[in-house]
N, C-alpha and C positions, 0 to 999 in steps of 0.2 A: 738457267744460270742464276745463282743467288745474288741478290742485291741488298746487303744488310742495311745500308743507309736508307733505301726506299722503304724497307719495313719500319725503320724508326720514324721516318717522315709520316707514314700512315698512322702510327701510334699517336704522333703529335696532332695530326689533323683530325683524328677520330676521337679525341678526348671528350668526355661528357661536359655538358654545359652546367650553368648555375641552376639551383633549385629555386625557381621563382615562387613556388607555393610557400616555401620556408621563409623567404624574404617578406612576402605579404603577411604572413602570420606574425612576424616580428613587428612589422609596421602597425598592425592592428593592436597588438599588446602595448606598443610604445605610446599609442594615443590614450591608453587607459592609465598610465603610470602617474604617480603623484609628482608631477613636474610640468612646467610649461612646455609645449611642443618645441622641439629643437634645442632645448636649453642645455643638453649635454653635448651639443656640437658634434664633433667628429666621432665621439664615442658611439653615437647612435648609428653612424655609417659603418663603424667597425663591427657592430653586432649584426647588421644586415649582411656584410661581407662574410662573416663567420658562418651565419646560417645558410647563406647561398652555397657555400662549398662543403660544409659538413652535411648539409641536407636535412637539417632538423631545426625545430623551433620549440623552446628557446635553445640556442646553441650553448655549448658548455666547453670549458677547457679544463680537463681533469688530468691529462697526461701529456703535457707539452714536452717536446724534445728538441735539443740542439744537436745537430749532426755536423761535426767538423771534419773536413776531408783534407788530408795532408799529402803533398807530393813535391818532388823536386824537378827542376827545369835545366836543361842543358844550356840555355841562354844565360843563366847566372854566371857562367864562366867568362862572359863578356864584360864583367864588372858593372852590372846594371843595378846592383843593390849595395847598401851600406853594410850588409852582413854576409858572411860566407854561407854556402849551401848546407854546411854541417848543422847550422842552427835549426833547420827543419826537423831533423831527427831529435835534436836536443829539446826542442819545444814539445814534441810529441811525448817525450819522457816527462817533461814538466806538466803536461796535461794529465798524464797518468798518475803523477804524484800529487795532483791537486793544487799546483802552484801557480797556475796561469790566471789571468783576469777572468776568462770565461768560467773557470771553476768557481770563482767567488760569486759571480753574478748568478750562476745556476743555483748555488747554495742559497743565496739570499732570496731568490724568487721561486725556489722549489721546482726547478726545471731539470729534467733528465739530460744527460750528456753522453754522447757517443763520439769517439774519435776514431776515424777510419784511415788507415795508412794505405797508400797506393804505391807500392814498390819504391819507397823513398831512396833506397840504395842504388836504384837504376833510373837516373833522370831521363825524361823525354829528350829526344835529340834537340840540338840547338836550332830553333826555328828560323834563324837567319840563314841556315844552310840546308835544312831538310825538313820534311813534314814531321809533325809530332806523332802521328799515328798512321797506320793503314786503316782501311775501312773496318776490318774485323777487329782490330785493336780498339778503335774508337767505340764500336758498339759494345764490345765486352766491358769496357770501362764504364760506359753509361749503365750497362746492366748491373755492374757491381754497385753503382750508386743507388740503383732501384731497390736493392736489397736492404738498404740502410733503415727502412721503415718496417722491416719484417716483424719486429717485436711489438709494433702497434704504437700509435700516437694519434692525438686529435688536433694537434697544432705543431707543425714542423718548422724549425728555424735552421737555416743552413749557413755555415761559415767555412772558413778555409785557413790553411797554413801552408806556405810554400815560398821560400826565398826566390825572388825573381818573378813572382806571379803578377805583380802590378804591370810589369813589362808585357807579359803574355796577355793580360786582360786589355791593355792599351792596344796591342796588335789586333786583337779581335775587334775592338771598337773602330780602329782605323780602317780595317778591312770592311766592316759593315757599313760605316757611315762616311767614309772618305775624308776629305780635308787633308791636313798635314799631320805628320806624326806628332809634332809638337802640340797639336790640339788635344791629344789624348793622354799625354804623359804627365806625371807629377813626381814628387820626391819619394813616394812610397814609404819605406822605412826610415827615410831621412838622408837620402843620397846627396852628396855634394855636387857642385856645379859640373865638375869633370864627369862624375858618374851620371848626371842628368844628360849630358851630351852623349855619353855612350848609350844610354837608354834610348834617346831619340834616334840615334843611328841604328840601333838594333830593331826598333819598331818599324822604322822606314824600310830597312833591308828585308825584314820578314814579310811585310806586306807587298813590297815590290816583287819578291820572289814568287808570290802566288798569282800575280798577273791579273788583278781586277776581279778575282773571285767574289761573288756576292751571296752565294748560297750559305745559309747559316751553318748547317752541319759540315759542309766542306771547309768553311773557315775554321770551325772548331777542330776538324781533323788536321788541318794543315798548320795552324799557328796556335792551337790551344794547349791545354795541359791536362794531366790526369784528374786533378781535383776539380777543375772546371767541368770536364766531361762527366764526372761522377755527380756533381751538383745538378747538371742538366738532367741526368738520368733520374735523380730522386725527385726533382720538381715534376717531371713527367709522371713518375709512378704515383706521386701524391695526388695528382689530378685524377688519375684513373681510380684511386681508392678514396676519393672525396676527403682529402686532408688539406686544409688550407696551409699555405706556406708563407713564412716571413723570410725574406731575403736580406742578407746582411749588406755589406757595403760595395765598394768599387769592384772587387774581384768577383764576389758572389753574383753581382748583377750581370756580369758578362755571361754567366751560364743561362740566366733568364733571357738575355738579349739574343742568344743564338736560337733559342726556341721561338722567340717572338718573330725572328726573321723568317722562320718557316711558316708560322701561322700567327697572325697578330692577335688572336684570342688565346694563344697557348699559355699565357701567364696571367689570365684574368683571375686565377685563384691565388695569385701572389701579391703580397703587400711588401713594399720596400721599408725595411725597419728604420733606416736612418740615412741621412745625407752624409756621405763621406767627406772628409776634408780634402781628399784628392780633387783637384779643381775640375776635372772632366766629368765627375759623377753627375752633376746637375744637368749637363748637356745630354748625357746618356738617358737620364730619367725623363727629360723632355721628349726625347724620341720614343720612349716606351709609353708615354702618357701616364706616368706614375708620380704620385706625390709622396715623398717619404714621411713617415710618422714623426721622427725625431730629427733634430739638427743640433748635435752636441759637440761638433768639431772633432769627432773621433775618426781615426784611421788605422785602428789596430787589426781589424779582421777578427778571426777566431769565432765569429758569430756573436760578438759582444753587443753590437747595436741591435741585432735581431732579437736577442734574448731580452734586452731592456724593453723593446717594443712588445714582446710577448706578454710582459707583465701588465702593460696597459690594455692589450686585447683581452686578457683574462679578467681584468677589473671591469672592463666594459660589459663582458658577458655576464659576470656575477651581478653587476648593477641591474642589468635588464631583467635577469631571471628572478632576482631577490626583492626588488622594489615592490611595495604595495600598490595596488590599483586605487583609484579614487573611491570606488565603491567599497573595496575591502577595508580601507583605512577610515572611512567615514569623512573624507575630505571633499569639500565642494570642488567640482570640476570647473573648467573655464566658463561654462554658461551660467554657473552659480554666482559669478562676480567676485568670489574670494578664492584665495589659494594660500 
């Protein structure tokens, strides 16, 4: 008898580890560069992270990609968002026309952009009433996400678009981490107090329905969404293909969280691009042991925070690779007493 979720769990648990030799090579070169040790702060750690997961030193970012996954959710009919579900399809058209924020950031930073639609015209079932997927449907959706990097990239940024998906992400977090529904919800696209109450009720009902389930993939199957499943798939595929990943905000992090629940090393190759203005994001990141790169008060989604973070990662890699060494520049090193 086939067990598609077990096959997916095996892929998660069997993912390759970091390339420690590449990290050590970066550290050796860093000691020779024309700067005091540690003076570039977190940029130096970003170069090590990039080398660890690209498997080369010096690491390089030549073809970064933002992949935005778009889907609709049956729970949106419960009035949990300030916008109607039609906006998902309208925003996909806006992406195609080059009119969204992520288009402008990608243009400014010379980053590739893919927008992947997941049956937008057929929302997943209302998670307060029934499961989002059966096992085959979940695995197929994750497999769709895996294909997003088929064209090649050396740094992947993931983002999403889907009216109602902060409710879905909050349900995932509530199921994974417990507490009260109110611990995990925020105003998303700007819902009013009445909408926030409906959102709280929807998250509580969805999680109560699944009766204490704690398995990451089962939680994704029962209260997730297509764009979240696809992002989980592409994070996993990137790991197997040695592609570092920058995760966007509150919703995108839920895709990483379900993988982390299966194996707490499953997202070691992931950097969190920014801290979302959604209040629960910081609590989630604490549980994942992740420190976001940026904190700009953003809550748009679309991969915007991840793309901005990618520009910093690229600059870090370029700095490490392009700086002169003390010997090459004829600059006295630390032992020489001048710098």
